[in-house]
Kinemage of the C-alpha trace (Angstrom):
@kinemage 1
@onewidth
@group {chain A} dominant
@subgroup {mainchain}
@vectorlist {calphas} color= white
{ca met a 1} P 0.000 0.000 0.000
{ca phe a 2} L 2.859 2.367 0.844
{ca ala a 3} L 4.800 1.068 -2.149
{ca asn a 4} L 1.944 1.899 -4.573
{ca ser a 5} L 2.191 5.583 -3.772
{ca his a 6} L 5.891 5.431 -4.660
{ca gly a 7} L 5.472 3.559 -7.948
{ca ala a 8} L 6.455 0.096 -6.705
{ca gln a 9} L 4.261 -2.966 -6.477
{ca leu a 10} L 4.475 -5.233 -3.460
{ca his a 11} L 1.938 -8.042 -3.188
{ca ser a 12} L 3.171 -10.146 -0.275
{ca val a 13} L 5.500 -10.185 2.698
{ca asn a 14} L 7.115 -13.209 4.356
{ca thr a 15} L 8.142 -13.218 7.978
{ca val a 16} L 9.912 -15.956 9.909
{ca asp a 17} L 6.776 -18.089 10.284
{ca ser a 18} L 3.990 -16.336 8.421
{ca lys a 19} L 2.945 -14.715 5.187
{ca ile a 20} L 0.838 -11.636 4.464
{ca val a 21} L -0.747 -11.237 1.033
{ca trp a 22} L -3.019 -8.415 -0.067
{ca lys a 23} L -4.806 -7.389 -3.212
{ca ala a 24} L -6.758 -4.279 -4.166
{ca phe a 25} L -9.941 -4.720 -6.175
{ca his a 26} L -11.432 -1.990 -8.384
{ca asn a 27} L -9.554 0.680 -6.401
{ca ser a 28} L -12.223 0.459 -3.728
{ca ile a 29} L -11.486 -2.451 -1.422
{ca thr a 30} L -8.250 -4.110 -0.328
{ca leu a 31} L -8.358 -7.615 1.091
{ca ile a 32} L -5.527 -8.786 3.329
{ca leu a 33} L -4.811 -12.450 4.032
{ca val a 34} L -2.536 -13.420 6.917
{ca thr a 35} L -1.442 -17.029 7.246
{ca lys a 36} L 0.986 -19.039 9.341
{ca asp a 37} L 1.964 -21.041 6.270
{ca asp a 38} L 4.873 -19.034 4.889
{ca cys a 39} L 5.500 -21.715 2.249
{ca ala a 40} L 2.143 -21.131 0.556
{ca ser a 41} L 2.340 -19.947 -3.021
{ca asp a 42} L 1.587 -16.312 -3.845
{ca val a 43} L -0.543 -17.518 -6.737
{ca tyr a 44} L -2.582 -19.709 -4.386
{ca met a 45} L -3.102 -16.894 -1.893
{ca ser a 46} L -3.934 -14.394 -4.617
{ca arg a 47} L -6.508 -16.767 -6.096
{ca leu a 48} L -8.008 -17.243 -2.632
{ca leu a 49} L -8.321 -13.459 -2.266
{ca glu a 50} L -10.035 -13.322 -5.661
{ca tyr a 51} L -12.508 -15.991 -4.541
{ca ile a 52} L -13.228 -14.064 -1.360
{ca phe a 53} L -13.812 -10.861 -3.315
{ca gln a 54} L -16.061 -12.663 -5.780
{ca ser a 55} L -18.098 -14.106 -2.919
{ca ile a 56} L -18.541 -10.616 -1.477
{ca val a 57} L -19.630 -9.364 -4.892
{ca leu a 58} L -22.037 -12.290 -5.211
{ca val a 59} L -23.747 -11.359 -1.959
{ca tyr a 60} L -23.398 -7.578 -1.955
{ca gly a 61} L -23.219 -6.623 -5.650
{ca leu a 62} L -20.344 -5.180 -7.683
{ca asp a 63} L -21.779 -1.666 -7.839
{ca asp a 64} L -22.130 -1.481 -4.065
{ca val a 65} L -18.638 -2.872 -3.493
{ca thr a 66} L -16.952 -0.525 -5.959
{ca asn a 67} L -18.935 2.572 -4.891
{ca ile a 68} L -18.779 2.490 -1.104
{ca lys a 69} L -20.629 5.479 0.286
{ca asn a 70} L -20.898 4.551 3.954
{ca val a 71} L -18.110 2.286 5.246
{ca glu a 72} L -19.798 1.523 8.579
{ca arg a 73} L -23.032 0.515 6.849
{ca met a 74} L -21.123 -1.731 4.453
{ca lys a 75} L -19.319 -3.413 7.378
{ca lys a 76} L -22.694 -4.337 8.845
{ca glu a 77} L -24.241 -5.478 5.568
{ca ile a 78} L -21.209 -7.436 4.403
{ca lys a 79} L -21.587 -9.829 7.347
{ca ile a 80} L -24.005 -11.809 5.191
{ca ala a 81} L -21.018 -13.019 3.139
{ca phe a 82} L -19.014 -14.210 6.164
{ca gly a 83} L -20.420 -17.745 5.996
{ca leu a 84} L -19.328 -18.124 2.391
{ca val a 85} L -15.925 -16.598 3.137
{ca asp a 86} L -15.497 -19.006 6.056
{ca arg a 87} L -16.247 -21.922 3.736
{ca leu a 88} L -13.612 -20.688 1.288
{ca leu a 89} L -11.053 -20.358 4.064
{ca asp a 90} L -11.913 -23.823 5.398
{ca ala a 91} L -11.538 -25.296 1.916
{ca ala a 92} L -8.225 -23.498 1.515
{ca ser a 93} L -6.868 -25.168 4.644
{ca leu a 94} L -7.351 -28.579 3.042
{ca ala a 95} L -4.441 -29.956 1.085
{ca ser a 96} L -6.246 -29.729 -2.245
{ca phe a 97} L -4.241 -28.567 -5.199
{ca ser a 98} L -7.358 -28.538 -7.361
{ca phe a 99} L -8.837 -25.664 -5.347
{ca thr a 100} L -6.586 -23.148 -7.073
{ca thr a 101} L -5.696 -24.868 -10.335
{ca his a 102} L -9.162 -26.090 -11.328
{ca cys a 103} L -7.584 -29.471 -12.120
{ca val a 104} L -8.290 -32.914 -10.757
{ca asp a 105} L -6.175 -34.058 -7.822
{ca val a 106} L -4.064 -37.032 -8.813
{ca ile a 107} L -1.981 -39.327 -6.668
{ca leu a 108} L 0.917 -41.406 -7.940
{ca ser a 109} L 1.841 -44.144 -5.546
{ca pro a 110} L 4.181 -47.104 -5.660
{ca glu a 111} L 1.694 -48.894 -3.382
{ca asn a 112} L -0.966 -49.446 -6.061
{ca pro a 113} L -2.250 -52.805 -4.697
{ca ile a 114} L -3.108 -51.177 -1.350
{ca leu a 115} L -4.983 -48.385 -3.102
{ca gln a 116} L -6.756 -50.912 -5.329
{ca val a 117} L -8.027 -52.827 -2.274
{ca ser a 118} L -9.371 -49.581 -0.765
{ca lys a 119} L -11.053 -48.682 -4.041
{ca leu a 120} L -12.699 -52.095 -4.258
{ca ala a 121} L -13.924 -51.781 -0.654
{ca phe a 122} L -15.574 -48.437 -1.453
{ca gln a 123} L -17.137 -49.873 -4.591
{ca phe a 124} L -18.461 -52.821 -2.593
{ca leu a 125} L -19.969 -50.512 0.055
{ca asp a 126} L -21.532 -48.391 -2.670
{ca leu a 127} L -23.037 -51.492 -4.242
{ca leu a 128} L -24.461 -52.585 -0.869
{ca cys a 129} L -25.964 -49.160 -0.287
{ca his a 130} L -27.684 -49.287 -3.665
{ca met a 131} L -28.886 -52.840 -3.119
{ca phe a 132} L -30.438 -52.061 0.241
{ca asp a 133} L -31.270 -48.436 -0.644
{ca leu a 134} L -29.215 -47.089 2.297
{ca ser a 135} L -28.227 -43.923 0.487
{ca gln a 136} L -31.275 -42.038 1.787
């Protein structure tokens, strides 16, 4: 934020055991994300901030977010989006690479027979549930 006024762009800061990432949206709102995981990728954190902003826009509306007239009123009204933001933050804490890349998670393991047995057990349970209609 200080760097922007001096012509430099700084998007994140790493400390000994944490990371701070921020992003300004439409020159009206700046979201700041503080995490203990200093090894997290800047791209991942930036994408998470974009998701949070998009969830706020979904609930509050882009016009209202970009043209803030009364900050205190917006703070009260924006609380509606907190549940969705909490869900995004909870999902971000999971070790899911697909959350930010929009790709399928894949595992390569030298222990394929063990994974095959687990897969067959799940398929068997699924078959039993369908046979006895336990899915409801």
